[in-house]
N, C-alpha and C positions, 0 to 999 in steps of 0.2 A: 639221046635217051629220054624217055618220058620222065617228067619231074612232077610227081603228085604234089599238089598244094593243099594246104588245109587252112581255111579261113575261120576265124574264131567263133563266130555265132554266139550261142547262148552263154558260153563261158567267158566271153570278152577277151581282150588282149592281155597284156601284162604277163602275170605269172602263168596264165593258161598257156600262152604260146611257149614259154620256156619248158613247161612240164610235158606238153604234147610232143615237143621236139625231143626231149631226153627219153621219154617213155616209149614213143612210137616212131618218131622220125629217124633218130640216130640208129636204133637197132635195124630198121629197114635198110638204111644206107649201108650198114655193116654187112647185111645179108646179100645185098644186090649190087652195091656200088653206085646206086642211083641216089642222087642228092634230093632231099625233100625240102622244098621251098615253102616257107610259111608266111601267110598274110593275115595280120590281125585286125584288118579294118572292119571286119564283120560282114558276113554273107546274108544281107537282108534279102527278102524276096524281090524287092525292086532292083537291087544290084544284079542278082542272078538273072532276072528277066531281061535287063538291059544288055547284059553280055550276050545272051543267046540271040536276042533280036538283032543285035548288031553284027552277029557272027564273029565276035571278038572275045571268045571265052578264054580267060587266063587261069581259071581255077579248074583243077581236075576233080576235086572232091571238097565238099563243104560240110562243116559242122552246123546243122540246122536243128529245127524243132519238129516234133511229130505233126502238129497241125499245119505248119508251113509246108512240110514235105508233101502232105496230101493235097493242099490247095494248089501249090505251084506245079506239082506233078500232074494234076488233072488239067491244068491249063496248058500242058504240053512243053514245059521248060526243063524237065528232068528226064534222065534215062530211066526206063524201067529197070529195076535192080536185077542184076544177073546172079541169081542164087545157084547157078551151076558153078560159079567161081568163088562164092562165099557161102559158108555153111550156116543157115539160119536155125538149124535144129539145136544149136548149142546156146541159143539165147535163153536167159533166165525166164523170160515170159514170151510165149509165142506171138502175142499181139504186138510185140515190139519189132516184128519184121513187116515191112510195108511194101506196097507195090513199087514205090519210088525211093525207098531208103531203108536203112536198118540201124538199130540202136548201136551206139558206140560206147556209151557209159550210162550210168544211172545217177539220179539225184532225187531228192525228196523235198517237199514243203513240209516242215515240221513246226510244232508249237515250241517256240523258244520262250524262256521266261527268266526273270531276274529274281533269284532266290532271296536277295536282300530286301525285296519289296513286298514279299508275300507272307511273311511271318511264319515260315515253315510249311506253308501249304504248297502243294504241287499240282498243277492242272494235269488232267489225264485225258481230256477230250476237248473237242471244239465247243461242246456245250459249256465247259468250264471257261473257255476262251471268251465266250459271249457273256458269261456271268460276271458283270462288273461290280456286283455287290459283295460277293464272297472273294473275288479276285480283283480288287480295285486298281485303277490306273488306266492310262491310255494304251491302245493297241496299235500295231502296225501290220499292214497287209500289202501285198504287191498290187501295184496299179495296173492290173491285168486280170483277165478272167481265169487264167490257168491256175488251178489250186485254190482260188478264192471262192468260186461258185461251189465247188465240191465241199469246201470247209463249211460254207453257210448251210448247205443241205444236211451235212452230218450234224451240225449244231442244232438243226431243227428236227433231229430224230430220224432222218432217213437212213436205213441200213446201208452198209457199204455196198452190198450187192444190188442195191436198187438206185444208186446214184445216177446211172445213165439209162436212158437219155436224160440230160439235165433239165429239171423243171425251172426254167429261167425266172418266171414270175415269183415262184416260191423262194428262190435264192436271193433275188433282189429285195423281196420283202424282209427276209431275215437280215440281210446286210444293213438295211435301213435302221434296224434296232441299235446297231453300234456305230453307225456312220459318224456321228458327232464325237465319238470317243476314239476314232481311228485316224491315224496318219498313214497315207498310202505312199509306199516307196516305189521308185522307178528303177533304181540300180541297187545291186547287191550290197555295195559299200555303204549306201545310204541306210539300208536296213540294219546293218551292223552298228553304225554310228548312233542311230536312234535308241537302240536298247543299251548300248555300252554307256552312252552319256546320260541315261536315266530319263529320257523323254517319254519312254513307254515302258510298261511293265512286262508286256508280252508281245510276241510277234509271230507272224507266219513267215518263216525264213527258209532259205535254202540250207540244207544240212551242212554243206561245206562252209557256209558262213558261220553257222553256230559252232561247228567244230573249232574254228579259229577263235571265236569268242570265248568258248569254254577254256581253251588253253591260255588265252591272254588274261582272263579274269580269275584264274585259279578256280574254275567251276562255279563262280558266282552266277554266271549266266549258263544255263544248261537247257535241256530239251527232253521231250518225250517222242518216241517213235509211234506211240498209239495214235491211230487215225492219221498217220502221215499220208502224203499223196505222192506216190512213187511215179517218177517221170523218167524219160529217156532223152539224151542227146541223140541226134540222128545223122548218120552219114548220108549225103545226097550227092548225086553226080549230075552236073549241068549238061544239057545236050550240047554236043560238039566240044566236049572237054579235050584238051590237047593230047592226053595220054591214051585216050580211047579205052579199050577193054583192059589195058595193063593196069589201070587204076585199081581194079579189083584185087590185084595182087597185094597192093599196099593196104587196102581195106581189110583183106583177110589177115594180114600180118598184125593188125591192131587187135584182132580177136584172140591172139595167142594168150592163154591164161596168164602167163608170167608177165606179159606186157600190160595187161589189164591191171594186175596187181601193182605193178610199178607206178602206174598213174594214180591209183588209189592211195598208195602210201605217200606219194609226193604231193598230191593236190586234193584228195578226198572224194574224187568222182568214183562212184561205186562201179565195180565190174558188171558189165552187161552179160557176160558169159557164165552159164551155169557151171562150167568146168573151173572157172576162176574163183567162185565164191568159197569152195572148200579150202582154197589156198590162203584166204585172209587169215593173218595171225590171230590167235585166240584173243589176245589183249586188244586187238583193233576192231573186233567184230561189232562192238557197240557204236562204232563210227560209220559202219557200212550199210547203205540203204538195202542192198540185196540180202545181207545177213539178217535183216529185220523186216523183210518183205511181207511176212505172214500177218502182221498186225496193221498193214497199210492198204490203202486203196491204190490199185494200179490204174493209171490214167488210161482212158480209152480214146485214142486219137481220132477215131472215125467221127465222133461227135464234133470235134474241133474242125475236122476237114469240111464239114457241112455248115458249121455255124460260127467259126472263130471271128471272122471279120465283122459280121453283122452284130453279134452279141458284144464283142469288145467295144465297138463304137457306142453301143447303148450303155455299157459299163462306164466308159470314160465320161459320158454325159451325166451319168448318175453321180460319179465322184465329184464332178465340177459344179453340180447344181446346188 
């Protein structure tokens, strides 16, 4: 029998594996009798390419990112997604259906802040994030262009509907203003530790990380959804996957609204299905990216598909210079 595998990707191993298994894998096994085998080593572009090139593909489906999906897909290493077997019309945002993949959950970059350090003030925009006079203290941002360049442009006054295509020069110029006040994080756990331990006052964090911090600190650390950057995790299918077309049965099962909600309640990843969002319990809506999508910028992967590698290299040079 085909055994769809899920490799952890942007959510990493650890708890992500456990919650993907209980929310999506176990129900599929109950439905079909097919065991779902999980691999948490991370489906980097390099690993996916190596498997396909060697004709030794052990993953049926991978949890990837939208930019990587477009880049690796154009290079010929991914299946064109079969939307005759998976319904893309139920996605919360139509742009989250790609030629070589489809959104499986949502997450956001949000402005997190330590209320104990701000004297009762609450930032409401990226312009406030950049304002180190009224909101003193160090900042933290991801050591990656995703979410970082968009934040810089919004801080510089660019309207949400004018962010793309990204004006790279303008974004880098704006980032330079707070570079010396910013610690760049590489892993989600690092971003949590920086703000929890008081090394920074504010940070651009994944909403799942801030949710955990708010709980752990009795809301001393909190966040705003205003000008959040709404992103998607993406299912991709490597060419030559062992299960063939049967993998789409598994992918379709992960779109069942109740299973999307199960993952959200367990781990904080927001439902990607428009049918799931109304099922979010009222008291949990403040934690859900999709329930707060209207005040956020929805990422446009097409720009990343054309520019991600080049601009990210420039960004890493900028950070280290």
